[in-house]
C-alpha positions, 0 to 999 in steps of 0.5 A: 275952584281950587284944588282939594287933596282930600277930594282928589283922592277920594275913592268913589265907586263911580271912577274907573279902576284904573284911578281908584287902583291910582289912587290907592296907590297914593294912599299907600305910599303917602302914608309911608312917607308920614310913618317914615317921617313919623319914625326918623323924628321919633328916633332923633329925639330918643337916641339922645343924640340931641341936647335936652338941655345944658349945665352952666358950669359957672353957676351950677351946684354940684347935684346939676352937675352929676346930670352930665354924661359920666359925672358923679358926686367927686367929679361934681364936687372937683369942678365946684372946687375948681371953679371957687379956686380959679373962677369962672370958666371963660370957656368950656373947653377950660373944664378939661384943666379939672382933674379927671377930664381929658379930651375924651370926656370933654367930647362926651360933655360938650354938647351938654356944658355952657358957659353962660345961661341958665342950666335947662338940663333937667335929667341925668345924660346917660350915653352908651358905653363904647369900648375902646379896643379893637374892632370886633371882627379882627 
């Protein structure tokens, strides 16, 4: 007969006390592991570090481009104008040639942009603000 986890951790009054305590400890540890896994999985999905989709910078409208972090109407318009004047972006790093996008901006945009495929990002990406100054500890 195959081993059954449910039957093996079922606490029975007929079992000796040390076996019941051991089984209760197993249940507690298993519960803690499951809670920790759920917390880690939930935190990863909620912090925005995982890409919820991408914007194809070669086909996206100005409205779709505004879903990117730190891209408002003016910058989205400059991206569209640049694309219309110079043709399709061959690689995502070419977006740095657009006025208003530098290395720092590109690093924030990189996980969310593509040069092929469909635009799959369907909501505005909001990144936490960082301070560029010195460490607060001195």
